C-alpha positions in Angstrom: -13.3 -15.3 -6.4 -16.2 -12.7 -6.1 -18.8 -14.0 -3.7 -21.7 -11.8 -5.0 -22.6 -9.2 -7.6 -21.4 -6.2 -5.6 -17.9 -7.2 -6.5 -18.6 -7.6 -10.2 -18.3 -3.8 -11.0 -16.9 -2.6 -14.2 -15.1 0.3 -12.4 -14.5 1.5 -8.9 -17.7 1.6 -7.0 -18.1 2.8 -3.4 -20.5 0.0 -2.7 -18.0 -2.7 -3.7 -16.7 -4.5 -0.5 -13.1 -4.4 -1.8 -13.3 -0.7 -2.3 -14.8 -0.2 1.2 -12.0 -2.3 2.8 -9.3 -0.4 0.9 -10.8 3.0 1.8 -10.9 2.0 5.4 -7.1 1.5 5.6 -6.0 4.1 3.1 -3.7 6.9 4.0 -0.1 7.0 5.1 0.2 5.9 8.8 -3.4 4.7 8.9 -2.6 1.0 9.3 0.0 1.7 12.0 -2.5 3.8 14.0 -5.1 1.0 13.6 -2.5 -1.6 14.7 -1.7 0.3 17.9 -5.4 0.6 18.8 -6.1 -3.1 18.3 -5.1 -4.0 21.8 -7.2 -1.3 23.5 -7.8 2.4 24.1 -4.8 4.8 24.0 -4.4 8.5 24.5 -3.0 10.9 21.9 0.2 11.0 23.8 0.5 7.2 24.1 -0.1 6.9 20.3 2.7 9.5 19.7 5.0 7.6 22.0 4.4 4.3 20.2 4.8 6.0 16.8 7.5 8.6 17.4 8.1 9.4 13.8 4.4 10.3 13.3 3.9 14.1 13.7 1.1 15.4 15.9 -0.4 17.1 12.8 -0.6 13.8 10.8 -1.8 11.8 13.8 -4.6 14.4 14.4 -5.6 14.1 10.7 -5.6 10.2 10.8 -7.6 10.0 13.9 -10.1 12.5 12.4 -10.4 10.4 9.2 -10.8 7.2 11.2 -13.5 8.8 13.3 -15.3 10.0 10.2 -15.1 6.4 8.7 -16.7 5.1 11.9 -13.6 3.0 12.8 -12.4 5.0 15.9 -14.3 6.6 18.7 -13.0 9.2 21.2 -13.9 9.5 24.8 -13.2 12.8 26.6 -12.7 12.7 30.3 -13.6 15.8 32.3 -11.0 17.7 34.2 -8.1 19.9 33.4 -6.5 19.3 31.2 -9.2 17.3 29.3 -8.0 13.8 28.5 -9.0 12.0 25.4 -8.9 8.2 24.9 -9.1 6.7 21.4 -10.6 3.2 20.8 -11.6 1.1 17.9 -15.2 0.7 17.2 -16.7 -2.7 16.3 -16.0 -1.8 12.6 -12.4 -0.9 13.5 -11.9 -4.3 15.1 -13.3 -6.0 12.0 -10.2 -4.8 10.2 -7.9 -7.1 12.1 -8.1 -10.0 9.6 -7.4 -7.6 6.8 -4.3 -6.1 8.4 -3.0 -9.6 9.2 -3.6 -10.7 5.6 -1.9 -7.5 4.3 1.1 -8.2 6.5 1.3 -11.9 5.4 1.0 -11.0 1.7 3.6 -8.2 1.9 6.0 -10.6 3.6 5.5 -13.1 0.9 6.0 -10.5 -1.8 9.3 -9.3 -0.1 10.5 -12.9 -0.1 9.6 -13.4 -3.8 10.9 -10.1 -5.2 14.6 -9.9 -6.1 16.5 -7.5 -3.7 16.9 -4.7 -6.3 13.1 -4.7 -7.1 11.6 -4.8 -3.6 9.0 -2.2 -3.0 10.1 0.8 -0.9 13.8 0.1 -1.3 16.1 2.5 -3.0 18.4 1.2 -5.7 
């Protein structure tokens, strides 16, 4: 299951590829922001429109974290007001298979779990 020695750690290790992938998508709303950017650049306002329950504060935080991780780039357009466009970097686009696999796995788990024990559901 582990293709090389980097995955044979005895504890969490920032050089382990699994830890790198999990860190890339960690944080509430992160996967949804990434999903929205998969099809192309969007402005802050467009992201808010697509994710209406996401506050401006949290979106700002997520975009900042994704930029620090090298997954999202921002392009500022001159003018007044200044317009910003957010786009996935090559590393950000590399997350597509992971997000698809997470969705597929989550769907399978929901189908296998009894209704009273499904994650995220109140009893």
